[in-house]
N, C-alpha and C positions, 0 to 999 in steps of 0.2 A: 547727666547722670547715666551711669552704665546700667545696662539691662540686668535684672536679677536672674542669675543662671538657674535658680531653683524654681522659677516660674515656668510651668510647662507651656509649650505652644498650644494654642487653642485647637479644639476640634471644630472644623468648619463644615457645616452641613448645608447642602443645597437641596431643595425639594422641588420636584416638578410634578405636574398633574397631567397625565396623558390619557384621560378618559373623556368621552363626549360630554357627559354631565359632570361638570367640575364638583369636586368635594371640598369641604372646608378643612384645610390642614394648617390654618394660620398658626404660626408659632412653633411648628413641629421641629424645625431645624434648631433654633435657639434652645428649645426645651431639651432636645437630645444632647446637645453640646453640654448643657448644665448637668444633666442626669448621668452622663457617661462616666465610666470608671476613669481614674486619674491617668492611667496609661494610654488612654485613647487620644492620639494626637494625629493630626493631618486632616485630609479632606475626604468627605463621604458624600455621595449623591444618593438621594432617595427618589424613586419614581413611583408615583401612584398610577397603577396600570389597570386595564380591564382584565376580567377573569380569563378571556380567551388568550390574551397575551401571556399571562402568568402560567396558564396551562401549557402553552407552547414552550415557554422557557423551562418549565418543570420537566416536560417530556424530553427536551433537547439536552439538558444538563444533568438531570437526575434519573432519567428513564422512567418517570412516573407520569402517566397520562391522566392527570386531573388538575384542577385549579387549586393550588395551595394558597395559604394566606400570605407568606413572606418568603422571599429567597434572597440570599446574600451571595455576592460575587467578590471575594477578596482579590485585591490587586497585587498584594505582596510587595509593592514598591512604595517606600515613603517618598513624598508625603501623601500619596494617594492610598487610602485604606481600601476603598472599593465602592461597590454599588449595592443598594438594597432596593428590591422591587416589592411593593405591597399591592395586593389585589383588592381593588376598591369594593367589588361586590362581595367577595368572601369576608372582608373586614366589616362591611356593613351588616351582613347577616350574623357574624359572630358578636358584634356589638349589641345587636338586638337580643340575641339569646342570653348574653351576659347582663343585659339591663343597663348598659352604659352607652355613651355617645360614640360616634364614629371617631371623633378626635381622640378619645381615650384609647380606643382600640388601635388606632394608628400609632399612638405612643407605645403601647404594649408591643406591637409588632416591630416598630423601629428599634426599640431597645434590644429585643431579641435578635434582630438582624445585625445590629452593631456588635453584639457579643460574638456572633459567628465570624464577622469580619476580623475580630481580634484573635481568632483561632480557637475559640471554645466550641465544643461539639457535645451536646447533651446526650447523644446516642452512644458515646464512647468514653466519656470522661468520669464516670462513676459519681456523678452528682455535682461536680465542680461548677459547671455552668448554671445549674439550677440554683445553687446556693448564691452565686454572684447575682443572678437575675433577681432572686427574691430580695436580697439586700438592697440592690439599686432601686427596684420598683417600690419598696417600702419607703426608702428615703425620698423618692420622687412623688410619693402619694398616689401611686397607681393601685388599682385593685389587683386581684390575683394575676400572676404572671402566666405567660403562655405555657411554660413547661409544667407548672403546677396545675393549670387548667387541663392540659392534656392528660396528666396523671389521674386527675379526679374524674375524668369521663365527661360525658355530654353535659353541657351547661343549659339549664332551663331558665327562662326569664322568671322574675318574681310573679307570683300569682296575684291577680287583682282581686281585691276584696269586694264582695257585693253586699249590699245592705239587705 
């Protein structure tokens, strides 16, 4: 039987953890492949890195001397889409402030990073990336997306009720 030409090649995502204290990211690759927009085809590598490493990358490639949460490095050549670096410590702190798990935060950041690999730029596109991120994260069952969260200001964890 001939291959169906309307079926898109899959997005292949590999995930590595490059921090001393491993973090649980089970299922992140398959999840991102399923949550990705239809035009996302090819290979992507996600590295979970330490805050010092992402700070160094942010300084080297963006001229910003602080540990950010996620960086994307588009390859520009099919089938390689590029690399995504997620800062474990920053993600852990953001997850705690948002009141969800590290795994959920890693998904929020991976989706955001993938959209950057696909050429979207929320700082210059008049809301196009924000709209796509919101649609994809709702479909994937994620809480508020990264762009929406940044626009809303600091996130506070839910208050604990005392009796």
